[in-house]
TORKOL-4160 file (C-alpha; in steps of 0.2 Angstrom, whole numbers, padded with zeros to 4 digits, m for minus):
313
<pt num="1" X="m0126" Y="0104" Z="m0044"/>
<pt num="2" X="m0122" Y="0100" Z="m0062"/>
<pt num="3" X="m0103" Y="0098" Z="m0065"/>
<pt num="4" X="m0093" Y="0090" Z="m0078"/>
<pt num="5" X="m0082" Y="0075" Z="m0075"/>
<pt num="6" X="m0066" Y="0086" Z="m0073"/>
<pt num="7" X="m0074" Y="0097" Z="m0060"/>
<pt num="8" X="m0080" Y="0081" Z="m0051"/>
<pt num="9" X="m0063" Y="0073" Z="m0052"/>
<pt num="10" X="m0056" Y="0090" Z="m0043"/>
<pt num="11" X="m0071" Y="0091" Z="m0030"/>
<pt num="12" X="m0069" Y="0073" Z="m0025"/>
<pt num="13" X="m0050" Y="0075" Z="m0022"/>
<pt num="14" X="m0052" Y="0089" Z="m0012"/>
<pt num="15" X="m0067" Y="0081" Z="m0002"/>
<pt num="16" X="m0054" Y="0066" Z="0002"/>
<pt num="17" X="m0042" Y="0078" Z="0009"/>
<pt num="18" X="m0030" Y="0078" Z="m0006"/>
<pt num="19" X="m0019" Y="0093" Z="m0007"/>
<pt num="20" X="m0004" Y="0087" Z="m0017"/>
<pt num="21" X="m0005" Y="0077" Z="m0034"/>
<pt num="22" X="0010" Y="0070" Z="m0044"/>
<pt num="23" X="0009" Y="0067" Z="m0063"/>
<pt num="24" X="0013" Y="0072" Z="m0080"/>
<pt num="25" X="0001" Y="0078" Z="m0094"/>
<pt num="26" X="m0005" Y="0071" Z="m0110"/>
<pt num="27" X="m0020" Y="0072" Z="m0122"/>
<pt num="28" X="m0031" Y="0059" Z="m0113"/>
<pt num="29" X="m0031" Y="0070" Z="m0097"/>
<pt num="30" X="m0030" Y="0087" Z="m0103"/>
<pt num="31" X="m0047" Y="0091" Z="m0097"/>
<pt num="32" X="m0042" Y="0085" Z="m0079"/>
<pt num="33" X="m0027" Y="0097" Z="m0080"/>
<pt num="34" X="m0037" Y="0111" Z="m0086"/>
<pt num="35" X="m0047" Y="0110" Z="m0071"/>
<pt num="36" X="m0032" Y="0106" Z="m0059"/>
<pt num="37" X="m0025" Y="0122" Z="m0065"/>
<pt num="38" X="m0041" Y="0132" Z="m0061"/>
<pt num="39" X="m0039" Y="0125" Z="m0043"/>
<pt num="40" X="m0021" Y="0127" Z="m0040"/>
<pt num="41" X="m0024" Y="0135" Z="m0024"/>
<pt num="42" X="m0033" Y="0119" Z="m0017"/>
<pt num="43" X="m0021" Y="0106" Z="m0024"/>
<pt num="44" X="m0003" Y="0108" Z="m0028"/>
<pt num="45" X="0002" Y="0099" Z="m0044"/>
<pt num="46" X="0020" Y="0093" Z="m0044"/>
<pt num="47" X="0026" Y="0090" Z="m0062"/>
<pt num="48" X="0039" Y="0076" Z="m0064"/>
<pt num="49" X="0050" Y="0073" Z="m0080"/>
<pt num="50" X="0042" Y="0055" Z="m0083"/>
<pt num="51" X="0027" Y="0046" Z="m0076"/>
<pt num="52" X="0038" Y="0033" Z="m0067"/>
<pt num="53" X="0045" Y="0047" Z="m0056"/>
<pt num="54" X="0028" Y="0053" Z="m0052"/>
<pt num="55" X="0021" Y="0036" Z="m0046"/>
<pt num="56" X="0037" Y="0034" Z="m0036"/>
<pt num="57" X="0035" Y="0051" Z="m0029"/>
<pt num="58" X="0017" Y="0047" Z="m0024"/>
<pt num="59" X="0024" Y="0032" Z="m0016"/>
<pt num="60" X="0036" Y="0041" Z="m0006"/>
<pt num="61" X="0024" Y="0054" Z="m0001"/>
<pt num="62" X="0012" Y="0041" Z="0006"/>
<pt num="63" X="0026" Y="0033" Z="0016"/>
<pt num="64" X="0033" Y="0050" Z="0023"/>
<pt num="65" X="0015" Y="0057" Z="0028"/>
<pt num="66" X="0004" Y="0041" Z="0031"/>
<pt num="67" X="m0008" Y="0049" Z="0018"/>
<pt num="68" X="m0014" Y="0041" Z="0003"/>
<pt num="69" X="m0002" Y="0046" Z="m0012"/>
<pt num="70" X="m0011" Y="0052" Z="m0028"/>
<pt num="71" X="m0003" Y="0051" Z="m0045"/>
<pt num="72" X="m0010" Y="0056" Z="m0063"/>
<pt num="73" X="m0005" Y="0050" Z="m0080"/>
<pt num="74" X="m0012" Y="0050" Z="m0097"/>
<pt num="75" X="m0017" Y="0035" Z="m0107"/>
<pt num="76" X="m0006" Y="0022" Z="m0116"/>
<pt num="77" X="0012" Y="0023" Z="m0112"/>
<pt num="78" X="0009" Y="0036" Z="m0099"/>
<pt num="79" X="m0002" Y="0024" Z="m0089"/>
<pt num="80" X="0011" Y="0009" Z="m0092"/>
<pt num="81" X="0025" Y="0020" Z="m0085"/>
<pt num="82" X="0016" Y="0020" Z="m0069"/>
<pt num="83" X="0018" Y="0001" Z="m0067"/>
<pt num="84" X="0035" Y="0000" Z="m0057"/>
<pt num="85" X="0029" Y="0013" Z="m0044"/>
<pt num="86" X="0012" Y="0004" Z="m0042"/>
<pt num="87" X="0020" Y="m0012" Z="m0040"/>
<pt num="88" X="0032" Y="m0005" Z="m0027"/>
<pt num="89" X="0017" Y="0002" Z="m0017"/>
<pt num="90" X="0009" Y="m0015" Z="m0019"/>
<pt num="91" X="0024" Y="m0025" Z="m0013"/>
<pt num="92" X="0026" Y="m0013" Z="0002"/>
<pt num="93" X="0008" Y="m0011" Z="0007"/>
<pt num="94" X="0008" Y="0009" Z="0004"/>
<pt num="95" X="m0009" Y="0017" Z="0000"/>
<pt num="96" X="m0009" Y="0025" Z="m0016"/>
<pt num="97" X="m0022" Y="0029" Z="m0029"/>
<pt num="98" X="m0016" Y="0031" Z="m0047"/>
<pt num="99" X="m0028" Y="0040" Z="m0060"/>
<pt num="100" X="m0025" Y="0037" Z="m0079"/>
<pt num="101" X="m0034" Y="0044" Z="m0093"/>
<pt num="102" X="m0039" Y="0034" Z="m0108"/>
<pt num="103" X="m0047" Y="0035" Z="m0125"/>
<pt num="104" X="m0065" Y="0039" Z="m0126"/>
<pt num="105" X="m0077" Y="0024" Z="m0121"/>
<pt num="106" X="m0083" Y="0021" Z="m0138"/>
<pt num="107" X="m0064" Y="0017" Z="m0143"/>
<pt num="108" X="m0061" Y="0006" Z="m0129"/>
<pt num="109" X="m0054" Y="m0011" Z="m0134"/>
<pt num="110" X="m0052" Y="m0006" Z="m0152"/>
<pt num="111" X="m0033" Y="m0003" Z="m0153"/>
<pt num="112" X="m0036" Y="0016" Z="m0153"/>
<pt num="113" X="m0022" Y="0028" Z="m0153"/>
<pt num="114" X="m0012" Y="0027" Z="m0136"/>
<pt num="115" X="m0024" Y="0014" Z="m0129"/>
<pt num="116" X="m0018" Y="0001" Z="m0117"/>
<pt num="117" X="m0028" Y="m0010" Z="m0106"/>
<pt num="118" X="m0021" Y="m0003" Z="m0090"/>
<pt num="119" X="m0034" Y="m0011" Z="m0079"/>
<pt num="120" X="m0029" Y="m0028" Z="m0085"/>
<pt num="121" X="m0011" Y="m0024" Z="m0084"/>
<pt num="122" X="m0011" Y="m0018" Z="m0066"/>
<pt num="123" X="m0023" Y="m0031" Z="m0060"/>
<pt num="124" X="m0010" Y="m0042" Z="m0051"/>
<pt num="125" X="m0001" Y="m0026" Z="m0043"/>
<pt num="126" X="m0016" Y="m0018" Z="m0036"/>
<pt num="127" X="m0029" Y="m0020" Z="m0022"/>
<pt num="128" X="m0042" Y="m0016" Z="m0034"/>
<pt num="129" X="m0045" Y="m0006" Z="m0051"/>
<pt num="130" X="m0059" Y="0002" Z="m0060"/>
<pt num="131" X="m0063" Y="0009" Z="m0077"/>
<pt num="132" X="m0076" Y="0022" Z="m0076"/>
<pt num="133" X="m0088" Y="0022" Z="m0091"/>
<pt num="134" X="m0101" Y="0034" Z="m0085"/>
<pt num="135" X="m0098" Y="0051" Z="m0078"/>
<pt num="136" X="m0112" Y="0047" Z="m0064"/>
<pt num="137" X="m0101" Y="0034" Z="m0058"/>
<pt num="138" X="m0085" Y="0044" Z="m0056"/>
<pt num="139" X="m0087" Y="0052" Z="m0039"/>
<pt num="140" X="m0092" Y="0036" Z="m0030"/>
<pt num="141" X="m0078" Y="0027" Z="m0038"/>
<pt num="142" X="m0065" Y="0038" Z="m0034"/>
<pt num="143" X="m0072" Y="0038" Z="m0015"/>
<pt num="144" X="m0070" Y="0018" Z="m0016"/>
<pt num="145" X="m0054" Y="0020" Z="m0022"/>
<pt num="146" X="m0048" Y="0030" Z="m0007"/>
<pt num="147" X="m0057" Y="0020" Z="0005"/>
<pt num="148" X="m0049" Y="0003" Z="m0002"/>
<pt num="149" X="m0031" Y="0011" Z="m0003"/>
<pt num="150" X="m0032" Y="0015" Z="0015"/>
<pt num="151" X="m0043" Y="0001" Z="0023"/>
<pt num="152" X="m0036" Y="m0016" Z="0029"/>
<pt num="153" X="m0019" Y="m0020" Z="0023"/>
<pt num="154" X="m0015" Y="m0004" Z="0014"/>
<pt num="155" X="m0010" Y="m0004" Z="m0005"/>
<pt num="156" X="m0013" Y="0005" Z="m0022"/>
<pt num="157" X="m0029" Y="0006" Z="m0032"/>
<pt num="158" X="m0030" Y="0012" Z="m0050"/>
<pt num="159" X="m0045" Y="0022" Z="m0058"/>
<pt num="160" X="m0045" Y="0023" Z="m0077"/>
<pt num="161" X="m0055" Y="0037" Z="m0084"/>
<pt num="162" X="m0060" Y="0039" Z="m0102"/>
<pt num="163" X="m0058" Y="0056" Z="m0110"/>
<pt num="164" X="m0077" Y="0058" Z="m0114"/>
<pt num="165" X="m0080" Y="0055" Z="m0096"/>
<pt num="166" X="m0071" Y="0070" Z="m0090"/>
<pt num="167" X="m0082" Y="0081" Z="m0102"/>
<pt num="168" X="m0098" Y="0074" Z="m0098"/>
<pt num="169" X="m0110" Y="0083" Z="m0086"/>
<pt num="170" X="m0120" Y="0076" Z="m0072"/>
<pt num="171" X="m0127" Y="0080" Z="m0055"/>
<pt num="172" X="m0114" Y="0080" Z="m0040"/>
<pt num="173" X="m0118" Y="0079" Z="m0023"/>
<pt num="174" X="m0103" Y="0082" Z="m0010"/>
<pt num="175" X="m0100" Y="0069" Z="0003"/>
<pt num="176" X="m0091" Y="0068" Z="0019"/>
<pt num="177" X="m0076" Y="0056" Z="0017"/>
<pt num="178" X="m0080" Y="0039" Z="0026"/>
<pt num="179" X="m0071" Y="0035" Z="0042"/>
<pt num="180" X="m0061" Y="0020" Z="0041"/>
<pt num="181" X="m0063" Y="0010" Z="0056"/>
<pt num="182" X="m0051" Y="m0003" Z="0061"/>
<pt num="183" X="m0059" Y="m0016" Z="0073"/>
<pt num="184" X="m0046" Y="m0028" Z="0082"/>
<pt num="185" X="m0054" Y="m0043" Z="0090"/>
<pt num="186" X="m0044" Y="m0057" Z="0100"/>
<pt num="187" X="m0048" Y="m0072" Z="0111"/>
<pt num="188" X="m0043" Y="m0070" Z="0129"/>
<pt num="189" X="m0039" Y="m0089" Z="0129"/>
<pt num="190" X="m0027" Y="m0086" Z="0114"/>
<pt num="191" X="m0019" Y="m0072" Z="0122"/>
<pt num="192" X="m0017" Y="m0082" Z="0138"/>
<pt num="193" X="m0010" Y="m0097" Z="0128"/>
<pt num="194" X="0003" Y="m0085" Z="0119"/>
<pt num="195" X="0009" Y="m0078" Z="0136"/>
<pt num="196" X="0012" Y="m0096" Z="0143"/>
<pt num="197" X="0022" Y="m0100" Z="0128"/>
<pt num="198" X="0032" Y="m0084" Z="0128"/>
<pt num="199" X="0034" Y="m0086" Z="0147"/>
<pt num="200" X="0040" Y="m0104" Z="0144"/>
<pt num="201" X="0052" Y="m0101" Z="0130"/>
<pt num="202" X="0072" Y="m0100" Z="0133"/>
<pt num="203" X="0076" Y="m0092" Z="0118"/>
<pt num="204" X="0061" Y="m0081" Z="0111"/>
<pt num="205" X="0064" Y="m0069" Z="0097"/>
<pt num="206" X="0053" Y="m0055" Z="0090"/>
<pt num="207" X="0053" Y="m0054" Z="0071"/>
<pt num="208" X="0044" Y="m0038" Z="0065"/>
<pt num="209" X="0040" Y="m0030" Z="0049"/>
<pt num="210" X="0033" Y="m0014" Z="0042"/>
<pt num="211" X="0015" Y="m0018" Z="0048"/>
<pt num="212" X="0021" Y="m0011" Z="0064"/>
<pt num="213" X="0024" Y="0005" Z="0057"/>
<pt num="214" X="0008" Y="0007" Z="0046"/>
<pt num="215" X="m0002" Y="0002" Z="0062"/>
<pt num="216" X="0006" Y="0015" Z="0072"/>
<pt num="217" X="0012" Y="0001" Z="0085"/>
<pt num="218" X="0030" Y="0005" Z="0088"/>
<pt num="219" X="0028" Y="0010" Z="0106"/>
<pt num="220" X="0018" Y="m0005" Z="0111"/>
<pt num="221" X="0031" Y="m0016" Z="0103"/>
<pt num="222" X="0045" Y="m0007" Z="0113"/>
<pt num="223" X="0034" Y="m0010" Z="0128"/>
<pt num="224" X="0033" Y="m0029" Z="0124"/>
<pt num="225" X="0052" Y="m0029" Z="0122"/>
<pt num="226" X="0056" Y="m0020" Z="0138"/>
<pt num="227" X="0043" Y="m0031" Z="0148"/>
<pt num="228" X="0049" Y="m0047" Z="0142"/>
<pt num="229" X="0068" Y="m0043" Z="0139"/>
<pt num="230" X="0066" Y="m0052" Z="0122"/>
<pt num="231" X="0078" Y="m0048" Z="0107"/>
<pt num="232" X="0071" Y="m0043" Z="0090"/>
<pt num="233" X="0075" Y="m0043" Z="0072"/>
<pt num="234" X="0066" Y="m0034" Z="0059"/>
<pt num="235" X="0063" Y="m0033" Z="0040"/>
<pt num="236" X="0070" Y="m0019" Z="0029"/>
<pt num="237" X="0052" Y="m0011" Z="0029"/>
<pt num="238" X="0053" Y="m0009" Z="0048"/>
<pt num="239" X="0070" Y="0000" Z="0048"/>
<pt num="240" X="0069" Y="0013" Z="0061"/>
<pt num="241" X="0056" Y="0006" Z="0071"/>
<pt num="242" X="0069" Y="0002" Z="0084"/>
<pt num="243" X="0083" Y="0013" Z="0085"/>
<pt num="244" X="0100" Y="0005" Z="0079"/>
<pt num="245" X="0108" Y="0006" Z="0097"/>
<pt num="246" X="0093" Y="0000" Z="0107"/>
<pt num="247" X="0099" Y="m0016" Z="0117"/>
<pt num="248" X="0085" Y="m0026" Z="0110"/>
<pt num="249" X="0088" Y="m0023" Z="0091"/>
<pt num="250" X="0099" Y="m0036" Z="0084"/>
<pt num="251" X="0097" Y="m0028" Z="0066"/>
<pt num="252" X="0089" Y="m0033" Z="0049"/>
<pt num="253" X="0086" Y="m0051" Z="0044"/>
<pt num="254" X="0090" Y="m0059" Z="0029"/>
<pt num="255" X="0104" Y="m0061" Z="0016"/>
<pt num="256" X="0108" Y="m0041" Z="0018"/>
<pt num="257" X="0105" Y="m0041" Z="0036"/>
<pt num="258" X="0116" Y="m0044" Z="0052"/>
<pt num="259" X="0125" Y="m0060" Z="0056"/>
<pt num="260" X="0117" Y="m0059" Z="0075"/>
<pt num="261" X="0099" Y="m0058" Z="0068"/>
<pt num="262" X="0102" Y="m0073" Z="0057"/>
<pt num="263" X="0111" Y="m0083" Z="0070"/>
<pt num="264" X="0097" Y="m0079" Z="0083"/>
<pt num="265" X="0082" Y="m0084" Z="0072"/>
<pt num="266" X="0090" Y="m0101" Z="0068"/>
<pt num="267" X="0093" Y="m0105" Z="0086"/>
<pt num="268" X="0076" Y="m0098" Z="0093"/>
<pt num="269" X="0065" Y="m0109" Z="0101"/>
<pt num="270" X="0050" Y="m0096" Z="0098"/>
<pt num="271" X="0048" Y="m0084" Z="0084"/>
<pt num="272" X="0034" Y="m0071" Z="0087"/>
<pt num="273" X="0031" Y="m0063" Z="0069"/>
<pt num="274" X="0023" Y="m0046" Z="0070"/>
<pt num="275" X="0017" Y="m0036" Z="0054"/>
<pt num="276" X="0026" Y="m0045" Z="0043"/>
<pt num="277" X="0023" Y="m0058" Z="0028"/>
<pt num="278" X="0038" Y="m0069" Z="0030"/>
<pt num="279" X="0041" Y="m0069" Z="0011"/>
<pt num="280" X="0058" Y="m0070" Z="0003"/>
<pt num="281" X="0055" Y="m0053" Z="m0006"/>
<pt num="282" X="0055" Y="m0047" Z="0012"/>
<pt num="283" X="0070" Y="m0055" Z="0019"/>
<pt num="284" X="0079" Y="m0070" Z="0010"/>
<pt num="285" X="0082" Y="m0081" Z="0023"/>
<pt num="286" X="0065" Y="m0081" Z="0034"/>
<pt num="287" X="0055" Y="m0093" Z="0024"/>
<pt num="288" X="0068" Y="m0106" Z="0025"/>
<pt num="289" X="0071" Y="m0102" Z="0043"/>
<pt num="290" X="0053" Y="m0103" Z="0048"/>
<pt num="291" X="0052" Y="m0119" Z="0037"/>
<pt num="292" X="0066" Y="m0127" Z="0047"/>
<pt num="293" X="0060" Y="m0120" Z="0063"/>
<pt num="294" X="0042" Y="m0130" Z="0061"/>
<pt num="295" X="0050" Y="m0145" Z="0054"/>
<pt num="296" X="0063" Y="m0147" Z="0069"/>
<pt num="297" X="0047" Y="m0148" Z="0080"/>
<pt num="298" X="0040" Y="m0162" Z="0071"/>
<pt num="299" X="0026" Y="m0152" Z="0061"/>
<pt num="300" X="0023" Y="m0153" Z="0043"/>
<pt num="301" X="0029" Y="m0137" Z="0036"/>
<pt num="302" X="0021" Y="m0131" Z="0019"/>
<pt num="303" X="0025" Y="m0112" Z="0021"/>
<pt num="304" X="0024" Y="m0098" Z="0010"/>
<pt num="305" X="0023" Y="m0079" Z="0013"/>
<pt num="306" X="0005" Y="m0079" Z="0006"/>
<pt num="307" X="m0001" Y="m0091" Z="0019"/>
<pt num="308" X="0004" Y="m0079" Z="0032"/>
<pt num="309" X="m0005" Y="m0063" Z="0024"/>
<pt num="310" X="m0022" Y="m0058" Z="0028"/>
<pt num="311" X="m0034" Y="m0053" Z="0014"/>
<pt num="312" X="m0028" Y="m0036" Z="0006"/>
<pt num="313" X="m0046" Y="m0029" Z="0008"/>
């Protein structure tokens, strides 16, 4: 069927299961807002007082529901106002798709009114970003954005849509949303090796982060702690995974954390890091403690939290 870009925008949102979007209107996205208004029974739009508030609202929505947060803003200052919220989602691995309007494609890169190179601006703080230059590419680009936001280590994706793309017409074919499959592989010998090390340790400690929650692994972590009797400390992103009164929970690590947790990791003979990056932006002391921990055992320690990360893809 023949649809214009704005209609395709709404259809793909519904196709991806989106029923709530946060945003603030502007000239470059008026076509999209007209279509959202016509489909207000399918997608609830939450109007904020500022684009930054919309990006933080989408981030909070994703954290609370586990679904992908969606935010929409206009070109130029509207798009740049999203940056802090996008960066927050990137730092905390929160799935979000940010849609921005832009000047017509012929005006891109020509210092047009309210034009900003938002794709380049957000490159360091997104998993991926796109500029859609043809309406025929809009649907598949949006689908890819939702897939990337939710796959692997979750995070934000930006899609920049020039105004003429929202008005152009092309053939649209609906598709079922792609199922995201997480395949976990492990080596039995490595598991046995890890079990032997845990059993031999005298002062083991589990250090866990927000990845435990996003991977729905809270109960397996509790089972491990119950079986082994090991104490645990956590990052800010993992607060609430263990109840504050649970006997295994030493509290949060870092300069804003608990004395017991910081003391425990400095004297542990085994640290099991689960679902965390170990970066100083998560907990201020962990990078230094891991450095000291490795060095005390005679290894060359050259550790950054990026070394502990898997690809964000």
